[in-house]
C-alpha positions as a printed NumPy array, in Angstrom:
array([[  0.021,  -0.113,  -0.022],
       [  0.948,   3.474,  -0.585],
       [  1.176,   6.104,   2.198],
       [  0.662,   9.543,   0.771],
       [  3.697,  11.679,   1.04 ],
       [  2.288,  15.083,   2.327],
       [  1.919,  17.121,   5.381],
       [ -1.178,  15.461,   6.743],
       [ -3.16 ,  17.572,   9.213],
       [ -3.295,  16.394,  12.84 ],
       [ -5.195,  13.308,  13.147],
       [ -5.892,  12.669,   9.412],
       [ -4.691,   9.42 ,   7.876],
       [ -4.676,   8.178,   4.19 ],
       [ -3.696,   5.377,   2.015],
       [ -3.827,   4.059,  -1.47 ],
       [ -3.879,   0.363,  -2.111],
       [ -2.008,  -1.401,  -4.938],
       [ -3.031,  -4.482,  -6.651],
       [ -0.704,  -6.525,  -4.322],
       [ -1.595,  -8.266,  -1.057],
       [ -5.088,  -9.96 ,  -1.812],
       [ -6.537, -13.282,  -2.617],
       [ -8.174, -12.563,  -6.124],
       [ -7.133, -14.637,  -9.018],
       [ -6.146, -13.405, -12.506],
       [ -7.06 , -11.055, -14.159],
       [ -8.106,  -9.532, -10.778],
       [ -4.983, -10.539,  -8.989],
       [ -4.712,  -9.695,  -6.217],
       [ -6.104,  -6.994,  -4.176],
       [ -9.171,  -6.205,  -6.18 ],
       [-11.564,  -3.994,  -4.186],
       [-14.316,  -3.875,  -6.9  ],
       [-17.471,  -6.002,  -6.441],
       [-18.769,  -4.964,  -9.983],
       [-16.204,  -6.278, -12.105],
       [-16.774,  -9.9  , -12.294],
       [-14.564, -11.163,  -9.612],
       [-15.396, -13.961,  -7.138],
       [-17.515, -11.948,  -4.569],
       [-15.952, -14.043,  -1.652],
       [-12.462, -12.867,  -2.694],
       [-13.652,  -9.288,  -2.84 ],
       [-15.16 ,  -9.625,   0.541],
       [-11.897, -10.997,   1.902],
       [ -9.807,  -8.193,   0.037],
       [-12.152,  -5.438,   1.606],
       [-11.491,  -7.083,   4.988],
       [ -7.802,  -6.676,   4.399],
       [ -8.364,  -3.088,   3.564],
       [-10.465,  -2.345,   6.772],
       [ -7.618,  -3.974,   8.96 ],
       [ -5.263,  -1.383,   7.339],
       [ -7.463,   1.529,   8.242],
       [ -6.932,   1.286,  11.927],
       [-10.563,   0.904,  13.202],
       [-12.063,   3.083,  10.453],
       [-14.714,   1.618,   8.061],
       [-14.425,   2.112,   4.419],
       [-17.437,   3.563,   2.647],
       [-17.645,   2.182,  -0.838],
       [-19.756,   4.293,  -3.437],
       [-21.412,   3.425,  -6.6  ],
       [-19.409,   5.485,  -8.929],
       [-20.917,   6.879, -12.059],
       [-18.577,   9.369, -13.548],
       [-20.658,  12.227, -12.574],
       [-20.259,  15.084,  -9.874],
       [-22.624,  13.692,  -7.132],
       [-21.263,  14.22 ,  -3.395],
       [-22.526,  12.408,  -0.395],
       [-21.682,  13.396,   3.448],
       [-20.96 ,  10.121,   5.107],
       [-21.423,   9.469,   8.84 ],
       [-21.309,   6.365,  10.989],
       [-24.651,   5.405,   9.567],
       [-23.775,   5.421,   5.982],
       [-24.035,   2.465,   4.107],
       [-22.061,   1.35 ,   1.045],
       [-23.605,   1.563,  -2.484],
       [-24.6  ,   5.227,  -2.418],
       [-24.464,   6.745,  -5.925],
       [-21.901,   9.386,  -5.909],
       [-18.509,  10.291,  -7.257],
       [-17.1  ,  12.165,  -4.156],
       [-17.829,  11.848,  -0.49 ],
       [-16.889,  13.9  ,   2.644],
       [-16.828,  13.618,   6.437],
       [-16.312,  15.566,   9.539],
       [-16.749,  12.421,  11.592],
       [-13.963,   9.973,  12.76 ],
       [-14.326,   6.344,  12.242],
       [-15.586,   6.276,   8.445],
       [-13.088,   6.518,   5.726],
       [-13.973,   8.169,   2.411],
       [-13.27 ,   5.786,  -0.293],
       [-12.855,   6.037,  -3.852],
       [-12.016,   3.185,  -6.258],
       [-10.075,   3.412,  -9.531],
       [ -8.33 ,   1.716, -12.215],
       [ -7.092,   4.579, -14.597],
       [ -9.126,   7.519, -13.224],
       [ -7.756,   9.785, -10.77 ],
       [ -8.431,   9.573,  -6.967],
       [ -8.187,  13.072,  -5.257],
       [ -8.029,  13.162,  -1.365],
       [ -8.648,  16.676,   0.435],
       [ -8.095,  17.552,   4.034],
       [ -8.573,  20.936,   5.857],
       [ -5.41 ,  21.933,   7.744],
       [ -7.361,  21.671,  11.172],
       [ -7.949,  17.973,  10.572],
       [-11.609,  18.394,  11.252],
       [-13.021,  17.648,   7.585],
       [-11.628,  15.262,   4.856],
       [-13.024,  14.337,   1.399],
       [-12.269,  12.024,  -1.742],
       [-13.149,  12.241,  -5.209],
       [-13.194,  10.226,  -8.211],
       [-12.029,  12.238, -11.312],
       [-12.2  ,  10.496, -14.585],
       [-12.344,  12.963, -17.452],
       [-16.004,  13.172, -17.709],
       [-16.509,  13.839, -13.889],
       [-13.561,  16.347, -13.91 ],
       [-14.886,  18.215, -16.932],
       [-18.481,  18.306, -15.686],
       [-20.819,  20.787, -17.426],
       [-19.65 ,  24.418, -18.04 ],
       [-16.665,  23.978, -15.913],
       [-18.545,  22.662, -13.074],
       [-17.421,  19.063, -12.292],
       [-16.833,  16.611,  -9.455],
       [-13.757,  18.799,  -7.882],
       [-16.03 ,  21.966,  -7.908],
       [-19.098,  19.938,  -6.365],
       [-16.912,  18.52 ,  -3.568],
       [-15.099,  21.674,  -2.785],
       [-18.383,  23.521,  -2.424],
       [-19.441,  21.008,   0.12 ],
       [-16.057,  20.894,   1.695],
       [-16.03 ,  24.647,   2.136],
       [-19.469,  24.598,   3.9  ],
       [-18.786,  21.8  ,   6.191],
       [-15.259,  23.147,   7.181],
       [-16.752,  26.707,   7.948],
       [-19.343,  24.962,  10.419],
       [-16.254,  23.192,  12.154],
       [-14.144,  26.15 ,  12.518],
       [-14.217,  28.239,  15.853],
       [-16.95 ,  30.833,  16.089],
       [-14.128,  33.62 ,  15.741],
       [-13.524,  32.344,  11.98 ],
       [-15.654,  34.16 ,   9.91 ],
       [-14.39 ,  33.046,   6.522],
       [-12.905,  30.105,   4.478],
       [ -9.6  ,  30.27 ,   2.738],
       [ -8.865,  27.687,   0.049],
       [ -5.311,  27.659,   1.01 ],
       [ -6.263,  26.01 ,   4.266],
       [ -6.928,  22.892,   2.172],
       [ -4.281,  20.205,   1.219],
       [ -4.807,  17.764,  -1.802],
       [ -3.246,  14.645,  -2.717],
       [ -3.588,  13.214,  -6.08 ],
       [ -3.235,   9.513,  -6.527],
       [ -2.137,   7.115,  -9.332],
       [ -3.996,   7.324, -12.58 ],
       [ -3.526,   6.734, -16.259],
       [ -0.629,   8.936, -17.586],
       [ -0.153,  11.52 , -20.225],
       [  1.977,   9.02 , -22.092],
       [ -0.917,   6.438, -22.347],
       [ -4.197,   8.407, -22.107],
       [ -5.036,   8.997, -25.816],
       [ -8.476,  10.76 , -26.052],
       [-10.548,  12.4  , -28.919],
       [-11.14 ,  15.966, -29.846],
       [-14.265,  16.089, -27.75 ],
       [-12.39 ,  15.632, -24.516],
       [ -9.826,  18.469, -25.297],
       [-12.757,  20.723, -26.359],
       [-14.792,  20.018, -23.186],
       [-11.804,  21.531, -21.091],
       [-10.54 ,  24.182, -23.461],
       [-13.993,  25.718, -23.812],
       [-13.886,  26.923, -20.354],
       [-10.008,  27.181, -19.83 ],
       [ -8.277,  27.746, -22.985],
       [ -4.838,  27.374, -21.242],
       [ -5.945,  23.602, -20.409],
       [ -4.655,  23.138, -24.029],
       [ -1.255,  22.706, -22.513],
       [ -2.431,  19.426, -21.044],
       [ -2.855,  17.845, -24.52 ],
       [ -0.493,  16.949, -27.043],
       [ -1.098,  15.34 , -30.441],
       [ -1.691,  11.626, -30.422],
       [ -0.873,   9.172, -32.899],
       [ -3.705,   9.645, -35.284],
       [ -5.478,  12.615, -36.715],
       [ -8.122,  14.025, -34.183],
       [ -6.278,  12.151, -31.182],
       [ -4.588,  13.721, -28.223],
       [ -2.489,  12.387, -25.18 ],
       [ -4.044,  14.008, -22.138],
       [ -2.45 ,  14.787, -18.688],
       [ -5.376,  14.071, -16.424],
       [ -3.635,  14.853, -13.405],
       [ -2.491,  17.986, -14.802],
       [ -6.167,  19.082, -15.516],
       [ -7.169,  18.237, -12.085],
       [ -4.234,  20.527, -10.722],
       [ -5.503,  23.433, -13.088],
       [ -9.163,  22.779, -11.562],
       [ -7.816,  22.944,  -7.886],
       [ -5.728,  25.976,  -8.707],
       [ -8.8  ,  27.675, -10.074],
       [-10.456,  27.066,  -6.894],
       [ -7.674,  28.629,  -4.853],
       [ -5.974,  25.289,  -3.703],
       [ -2.176,  25.64 ,  -4.163],
       [ -1.072,  23.002,  -1.581],
       [ -1.219,  19.954,  -4.062],
       [  0.847,  16.888,  -3.598],
       [  1.086,  13.476,  -5.154],
       [  0.722,  12.713,  -8.767],
       [  2.819,  14.964, -10.944],
       [  2.301,  13.243, -14.227],
       [  5.511,  11.362, -14.277],
       [  5.772,   7.526, -15.282],
       [  5.782,   6.008, -11.854],
       [  2.31 ,   7.397, -11.323],
       [  0.919,   5.751, -14.529],
       [ -1.358,   3.004, -13.932],
       [ -1.025,   1.789, -17.585],
       [  2.832,   1.607, -17.348],
       [  2.92 ,  -0.17 , -14.034],
       [  1.217,  -3.479, -14.607],
       [  2.744,  -5.058, -11.371],
       [  1.773,  -2.322,  -9.111],
       [ -1.883,  -1.053, -10.447],
       [ -4.896,  -2.281, -12.041],
       [ -5.675,  -0.377, -15.436],
       [ -8.984,  -0.914, -17.139],
       [ -7.793,   0.612, -20.485],
       [ -4.673,  -1.969, -20.427],
       [ -6.249,  -4.798, -19.076],
       [ -9.939,  -5.43 , -19.925],
       [ -9.491,  -6.117, -23.587],
       [ -6.423,  -8.016, -23.413],
       [ -7.211, -10.275, -20.286],
       [-10.946,  -9.941, -20.038],
       [-11.129,  -7.763, -16.982],
       [ -9.534,  -5.536, -14.486],
       [ -9.606,  -4.985, -10.763],
       [-10.007,  -1.887,  -8.782],
       [ -7.791,  -0.373,  -6.214],
       [ -8.71 ,   2.3  ,  -3.771],
       [ -7.577,   5.765,  -2.04 ],
       [ -8.872,   6.402,   1.559],
       [ -8.735,   9.19 ,   3.864],
       [-10.271,   9.541,   7.366],
       [ -9.98 ,  11.023,  10.608],
       [ -8.291,   8.866,  13.144]])
């Protein structure tokens, strides 16, 4: 498992699983956490139990992710399966959990340690509609909850009080997309063109998904961003022994598992 290298606020813990350390058989080998990908349900349950053991008493809350911008506030009573692509909590003991296998997991924490969140940022959810996607949606909810949690003397919320960590995703050397993906981002941010380079065929581009997420976070005022910088070690496609990749494995092997990024208050 990966322990994020970032200055975590007091009481905040986070981790990102890899594909190693579980019981699933190929092509889901071995720590597949996805219950919707065709793996043996008993293996998935065993793998999720291993994840929970690594969370030091916190319970992971798994969402039904739909590549949208829905956000759910999770509590001790929240059950898994809620349809959303981001979650937020101010309660200890529950872990905001995002599953991925090429899309980008984004973890957020207020510097006070009172509020944490996680988002699933594939290109559709990241782009959203008219510049309002999953990161904008979760940040709006994050801002409101953090303000409630601050001392009464705190009369405003500042974006630079928030830390972000970007996990592994498909890298800019592997993520070939069509012109419609580039247009979805450049229509609201012309400078986003810098995150696209010409691909191997006409009308195709190589896309820097983590770079686009950084731009969206910067636009919200977040500057304390850690983790995925778009280099090869973060690429799910290029690191087959470490990460699941839907794009790499589904066509070639008949399926792909999912790994997870989690953040919680200890």
